[in-house]
C-alpha positions as CSV (number, residue, x, y, z in Angstrom):
1,M,14.5,47.8,81.7
2,F,14.0,46.3,78.3
3,E,10.4,45.8,77.2
4,S,8.7,42.6,76.0
5,G,8.5,41.6,72.4
6,A,4.7,42.2,72.5
7,F,5.4,45.8,73.7
8,V,7.9,46.4,70.9
9,A,5.7,44.8,68.2
10,A,2.9,47.4,69.0
11,R,5.4,50.1,67.9
12,L,6.3,48.5,64.5
13,E,4.4,47.7,61.2
14,P,4.0,45.5,59.4
15,V,5.0,42.6,61.9
16,T,4.1,38.9,61.7
17,G,3.9,36.7,64.7
18,E,7.1,34.9,63.6
19,Q,9.0,38.2,64.1
20,V,7.9,38.7,67.7
21,Q,10.6,37.4,70.2
22,P,10.6,37.3,73.9
23,N,12.5,40.7,74.2
24,G,12.1,42.3,70.8
25,V,11.1,42.1,67.2
26,D,13.0,40.8,64.2
27,L,13.6,43.3,61.5
28,T,13.5,42.2,57.9
29,L,15.7,43.1,54.9
30,D,13.9,45.5,52.6
31,G,16.9,46.7,50.4
32,V,20.7,46.7,50.0
33,H,22.8,49.6,48.9
34,A,26.5,50.0,48.0
35,Q,28.0,53.4,48.7
36,T,29.5,54.9,45.5
37,A,30.8,58.3,46.6
38,P,32.3,59.7,49.8
39,G,30.1,61.1,52.5
40,R,31.3,63.8,55.0
41,V,30.8,64.3,58.7
42,S,32.1,67.7,59.9
43,T,31.6,70.1,62.8
44,D,29.1,72.1,60.8
45,G,27.0,69.4,59.1
46,K,27.0,66.1,57.4
47,R,26.4,64.6,53.9
48,V,25.5,61.0,53.1
49,G,27.5,59.7,50.2
50,E,25.6,58.6,47.0
51,R,24.5,55.0,46.9
52,K,23.6,52.5,44.3
53,E,20.7,50.2,45.1
54,L,21.5,46.5,44.4
55,A,19.0,44.2,42.9
56,P,18.4,40.6,44.0
57,E,19.5,37.9,41.5
58,D,17.2,34.9,41.4
59,G,15.6,36.0,44.5
60,C,18.7,36.7,46.6
61,Y,21.2,39.4,47.2
62,R,24.6,37.8,46.6
63,L,27.0,39.9,48.7
64,D,30.8,39.7,48.4
65,R,33.1,40.9,51.2
66,G,32.6,44.6,52.0
67,G,30.3,47.1,53.6
68,Y,26.6,47.6,52.7
69,V,23.8,49.7,53.8
70,V,20.7,47.7,54.6
71,E,17.2,49.0,54.8
72,Y,14.7,47.5,57.2
73,G,11.2,46.8,56.1
74,E,9.3,47.9,59.2
75,R,8.2,51.3,60.1
76,I,9.3,52.0,63.7
77,A,8.0,54.5,66.2
78,V,10.1,54.9,69.4
79,P,7.8,55.9,72.1
80,E,8.4,58.7,74.7
81,D,10.5,57.6,77.7
82,H,12.2,54.9,75.6
83,V,15.4,54.3,73.5
84,G,15.7,51.7,70.7
85,F,18.7,49.4,69.9
86,V,19.1,47.2,66.9
87,Y,21.3,44.0,67.2
88,P,22.2,41.5,64.5
89,R,20.5,38.1,64.5
90,S,23.0,35.4,65.5
91,T,22.8,33.7,62.1
92,L,24.5,36.8,60.5
93,L,27.3,36.5,63.1
94,R,27.6,32.7,62.5
95,N,28.0,33.6,58.8
96,S,30.9,36.0,59.3
97,C,28.7,39.2,59.0
98,M,28.1,42.1,61.4
99,L,25.4,44.6,61.5
100,N,26.3,48.1,63.0
101,T,23.6,50.5,64.0
102,A,23.2,53.6,66.1
103,V,20.9,54.6,69.0
104,W,17.3,55.2,68.1
105,D,16.1,58.2,70.2
106,A,12.7,58.7,71.8
107,G,10.4,60.1,69.2
108,Y,12.1,58.7,66.1
109,E,9.7,57.5,63.3
110,G,10.9,55.9,60.1
111,R,12.2,52.9,58.4
112,G,15.8,52.8,59.4
113,E,19.1,51.5,58.1
114,G,22.1,49.6,59.3
115,L,25.7,49.0,58.1
116,L,26.2,45.3,57.1
117,Q,29.7,44.2,57.2
118,V,30.3,41.0,55.1
119,H,33.5,39.2,55.9
120,H,32.7,36.1,53.8
121,P,30.3,36.0,50.9
122,I,26.6,35.5,51.8
123,E,23.2,35.3,50.2
124,L,20.4,37.2,51.7
125,E,16.7,36.9,50.6
126,P,14.5,40.0,50.7
127,G,12.3,39.8,53.6
128,A,14.7,37.6,55.6
129,R,14.9,38.4,59.3
130,I,18.4,40.0,59.8
131,A,18.2,42.0,63.1
132,Q,16.3,42.4,66.3
133,F,14.9,45.7,67.5
134,V,14.5,46.1,71.3
135,L,13.2,49.0,73.4
136,A,14.4,50.0,76.8
137,E,12.9,52.5,79.2
138,A,15.0,55.7,79.4
139,D,15.0,59.2,80.8
140,H,15.3,61.8,77.9
141,D,15.4,65.5,77.2
142,G,13.1,66.1,74.4
143,E,12.4,63.8,71.4
144,Y,14.2,63.1,68.1
145,D,13.7,65.9,65.5
146,G,16.8,65.2,63.4
147,D,17.5,64.9,59.6
148,Y,16.4,61.3,59.5
149,Q,12.9,61.7,61.1
150,G,10.4,60.2,58.9
151,E,12.9,58.5,56.6
152,R,11.5,56.1,53.9
153,L,7.9,56.6,55.0
């Protein structure tokens, strides 16, 4: 069962009332990066490719077609017995953009990232609500203790 927006909001900070939705909390845009070097995912490890942080111009990120790593502004703490999911806000989809994310395991704490696919140029303002974070009750074996635990805290 998915939790209410109020339940989710209690596990994020900072959060404004405008971000709290009936079934989740909107995540805001904190930064945008373009990957500049190859990464690697292998059977014995992984490496994230180098990135270049983009700067807003006149208060907006002006993004051409392509893939970008976006950082969320909120600190998230996924509680025990839950799993988190991030979905794009519909306005991104209506502007030919898609946000890809992964499962957020029980015990994860940090300020996560997503992959923004831009299929038509778009302007995004820092602090704009771009995604919605939801929590669902879930059985689990242990809690997250991976490489990204505590990222950007």
